[in-house]
C-alpha positions as CSV (number, residue, x, y, z in Angstrom):
1,M,0.2,-0.2,0.3
2,T,2.6,2.2,-1.0
3,A,2.9,4.5,-4.0
4,V,5.1,7.3,-5.8
5,N,3.6,10.2,-7.1
6,G,3.4,13.7,-7.0
7,L,2.1,15.1,-3.5
8,P,-0.9,17.1,-4.6
9,R,-2.2,14.1,-6.2
10,Q,-1.3,11.5,-3.5
11,L,-3.0,14.0,-1.0
12,L,-6.0,14.1,-3.2
13,A,-6.1,10.6,-3.3
14,E,-6.3,10.1,0.5
15,G,-8.9,13.1,1.1
16,L,-11.0,11.7,-1.3
17,G,-10.7,7.9,-0.9
18,T,-11.4,8.6,3.1
19,A,-14.0,10.9,2.5
20,L,-15.9,8.4,0.2
21,L,-14.9,5.4,2.8
22,L,-17.0,7.6,5.5
23,A,-19.8,8.3,2.6
24,V,-20.0,4.8,2.2
25,V,-19.9,3.4,5.8
26,I,-22.4,6.6,7.2
27,G,-24.5,6.5,4.0
28,S,-25.3,2.5,4.2
29,G,-25.9,2.8,7.6
30,I,-28.2,5.4,7.6
31,M,-30.0,3.5,4.6
32,A,-29.9,0.0,6.5
33,E,-31.5,1.7,9.5
34,R,-34.3,3.0,7.5
35,L,-35.0,-0.1,5.7
36,A,-34.6,-2.6,8.6
37,G,-37.4,-1.9,10.1
38,G,-35.8,-1.9,13.9
39,N,-33.7,-5.3,13.0
40,M,-30.0,-4.3,14.1
41,A,-28.8,-7.6,12.5
42,I,-30.0,-6.8,9.3
43,A,-28.9,-3.4,9.7
44,L,-25.4,-4.1,10.5
45,L,-25.3,-7.1,7.8
46,A,-26.2,-4.2,5.2
47,N,-23.7,-2.0,6.6
48,T,-21.2,-4.5,6.5
49,L,-21.4,-5.7,2.8
50,A,-21.6,-1.9,1.4
51,T,-18.4,-1.4,3.5
52,V,-16.6,-4.5,2.3
53,G,-17.6,-3.5,-1.4
54,G,-16.7,0.2,-1.1
55,L,-13.5,-0.3,0.5
56,Y,-12.0,-2.9,-2.1
57,I,-13.1,-0.7,-4.8
58,L,-11.2,2.5,-3.3
59,I,-8.0,0.7,-2.5
60,E,-8.0,-0.8,-5.8
61,V,-8.8,2.7,-7.6
62,L,-6.6,4.6,-5.3
63,G,-3.6,2.6,-4.3
64,P,-1.8,3.2,-7.2
65,V,-1.9,7.0,-6.6
66,S,-1.3,7.3,-2.9
67,G,-1.2,4.0,-1.3
68,A,-4.7,4.0,0.0
69,H,-4.1,4.5,3.4
70,F,-7.3,6.4,4.3
71,N,-6.3,5.7,7.9
72,P,-4.1,7.6,10.2
73,A,-2.7,4.2,12.1
74,V,-1.7,2.8,8.6
75,S,0.2,6.2,7.6
76,L,1.9,6.2,11.1
77,A,3.1,2.3,10.7
78,M,4.2,2.9,6.9
79,A,6.4,6.0,7.9
80,W,7.7,3.7,11.1
81,R,8.7,1.3,8.0
82,G,10.0,3.7,6.1
83,E,7.7,3.3,3.2
84,L,6.3,6.7,3.8
85,P,8.6,9.8,4.3
86,G,8.2,11.4,7.4
87,S,7.5,14.7,6.0
88,L,4.3,13.1,4.4
89,V,2.7,11.8,7.7
90,A,1.1,15.6,8.7
91,P,-0.4,15.8,5.5
92,Y,-1.2,12.5,4.9
93,I,-3.3,12.7,8.4
94,G,-4.5,16.0,7.8
95,V,-6.3,15.3,4.7
96,Q,-7.8,11.7,5.9
97,L,-9.3,13.7,8.9
98,L,-10.7,16.4,6.5
99,G,-12.1,13.8,4.1
100,A,-13.2,11.9,7.2
101,M,-15.4,14.9,8.3
102,L,-16.6,15.7,4.4
103,G,-17.7,12.0,3.9
104,A,-20.2,12.2,6.8
105,W,-21.5,15.7,5.5
106,L,-21.9,14.1,2.2
107,A,-24.0,11.2,3.4
108,H,-26.1,13.7,5.2
109,A,-26.7,15.6,2.3
110,M,-27.4,12.6,0.1
111,F,-30.4,11.6,2.6
112,D,-31.7,15.2,3.2
113,M,-30.4,15.2,6.7
114,S,-29.2,17.9,8.9
115,I,-25.4,18.5,7.5
116,L,-23.9,19.7,11.0
117,Q,-24.8,17.0,13.6
118,F,-23.0,15.4,16.6
119,S,-23.2,11.6,17.2
120,T,-24.8,10.7,20.8
121,R,-23.9,7.1,20.3
122,L,-21.7,6.0,23.2
123,R,-19.2,3.6,22.4
124,S,-17.1,2.7,25.9
125,G,-15.6,0.5,27.9
126,T,-12.8,-2.1,27.9
127,G,-14.3,-4.5,25.7
128,Q,-14.7,-1.6,23.3
129,W,-11.2,-0.7,23.5
130,I,-9.8,-4.2,23.3
131,A,-11.8,-4.9,20.3
132,E,-10.4,-1.8,18.3
133,A,-6.8,-2.8,19.6
134,V,-7.5,-6.5,18.1
135,A,-9.2,-5.2,15.0
136,T,-6.5,-2.5,13.9
137,A,-3.5,-5.1,15.0
138,G,-5.4,-7.4,12.3
139,L,-5.6,-4.8,9.8
140,L,-1.8,-3.9,9.9
141,L,-1.1,-7.5,9.6
142,V,-3.3,-8.2,6.3
143,I,-1.7,-4.9,4.9
144,L,1.7,-6.3,6.0
145,R,1.6,-9.9,4.8
146,A,-1.0,-10.2,2.0
147,P,0.7,-11.5,-1.1
148,P,1.1,-9.1,-3.7
149,G,-1.8,-8.1,-5.8
150,R,-4.3,-9.6,-3.0
151,V,-4.4,-6.5,-0.5
152,A,-7.5,-4.8,-1.4
153,A,-9.8,-7.9,-1.3
154,M,-8.1,-9.6,2.0
155,V,-8.3,-5.9,3.7
156,A,-12.1,-5.8,2.7
157,C,-12.6,-9.2,3.8
158,Y,-10.9,-9.0,7.7
159,I,-12.8,-5.6,7.9
160,G,-16.3,-7.4,6.9
161,A,-15.2,-10.2,9.5
162,A,-14.3,-7.8,12.2
163,Y,-17.5,-5.8,12.0
164,W,-18.8,-8.9,13.4
165,F,-16.1,-10.7,15.6
166,T,-15.2,-7.4,17.6
167,A,-17.6,-5.5,20.2
168,S,-16.8,-2.3,18.5
169,T,-17.7,-3.4,15.1
170,S,-14.3,-2.5,13.9
171,F,-13.8,1.0,13.2
172,A,-9.7,0.2,13.1
173,N,-9.2,3.7,11.9
174,P,-8.5,6.9,13.8
175,A,-9.8,8.9,10.9
176,A,-13.1,6.6,10.8
177,A,-13.7,7.4,14.5
178,F,-13.1,11.5,13.9
179,G,-15.5,11.3,11.0
180,R,-18.3,9.2,12.7
181,M,-18.5,11.5,15.4
182,F,-19.7,14.3,13.1
183,S,-23.2,12.0,12.2
184,D,-26.1,10.9,14.5
185,S,-26.8,7.8,13.0
186,F,-26.5,4.3,13.2
187,A,-22.9,4.3,12.4
188,G,-22.0,7.3,14.5
189,I,-19.8,7.4,17.7
190,A,-20.2,10.2,20.3
191,P,-17.3,12.7,20.6
192,S,-16.7,11.5,24.4
193,S,-15.8,7.9,22.9
194,V,-13.2,9.1,20.3
195,P,-10.3,9.4,22.4
196,G,-10.5,5.9,23.8
197,F,-11.0,4.5,20.4
198,V,-8.3,6.5,19.0
199,L,-5.5,5.4,21.7
200,A,-6.7,1.7,21.1
201,E,-6.5,1.8,17.5
202,L,-2.6,3.2,17.8
203,A,-1.6,0.8,20.4
204,G,-3.3,-2.0,17.8
205,A,-1.3,-0.9,15.1
206,A,1.9,-0.9,17.3
207,L,0.6,-4.4,18.2
208,G,0.2,-5.4,14.3
209,L,3.7,-4.0,13.7
210,G,5.1,-6.2,16.2
211,L,3.7,-9.3,15.6
212,H,4.7,-8.8,11.7
213,K,8.0,-8.2,12.9
214,A,7.9,-11.5,15.2
215,L,6.3,-13.5,12.5
216,G,9.6,-12.7,10.2
217,H,9.6,-12.2,6.4
218,R,6.2,-13.4,4.6
219,Q,6.9,-16.5,2.6
220,P,6.0,-16.0,-1.3
221,A,3.2,-17.6,-2.5
222,A,3.7,-21.5,-3.6
C-alpha cells in the first residue's frame, strides 16, 4: 500500500478516498437503519456488505496513486517502516481527517439530513477498546503480509469479518472514528468516546507491527 506520485495527487487521493469511505460507511448505515425495520442484525449486515465492497474498490482505484491508506494508523505504521516519507505523515493525516468529516457531511446531504450534527451514540468500555486494538492489529497484519495483488480483497474481507467478531464493529481507523462523530446515525460515535477508540487503535497498530516482525519475512506464495 505504497505509491510514488506527485504530492498534490497523493493528498487528493487520500482525502477523496477517506471521504468516500466514510460516505459509504455512514450512508449505508443510514439506509440500512431506515430499511431494516428495527432489526439491528440486518442493518449491520447491510452496512458490512456495503463497506466491504466500497473499501475494495477504493483501494484498487486509489492505491496506485497514494497507497490507499485512508487511515492515520496505517500512515504512521508505513512511516515507521520507512515506506512513507516522514514529511508526508502530517499532510496525509490532515487530509484523511478532513476527508472523513466531509464524507460524513456528504452522506447527510444525500439523505436530506442536517449536515452539521454530532453523534450521541456512546461506545466505551474495556471490551470496546480491546476490540479496537485487536481490529487494528489484525488490519496491519493483513496489509503487511498479504500477497502482492491481494491486499485490497484481503483488507476488505478482514474488515467485513471484524464488523462481526469485534465488540466495536471494527472502526480500526482514527480517521473513521473522527468522521463518524459528526454523524448522529447508525454508524456514529459520540465525541466523548473517540479518544479511547483512537488510543486503542494506535496501540493496536503498534501491536500489529510487532507481530509482523515476530512472524518474520512473509514467505512467497507457492
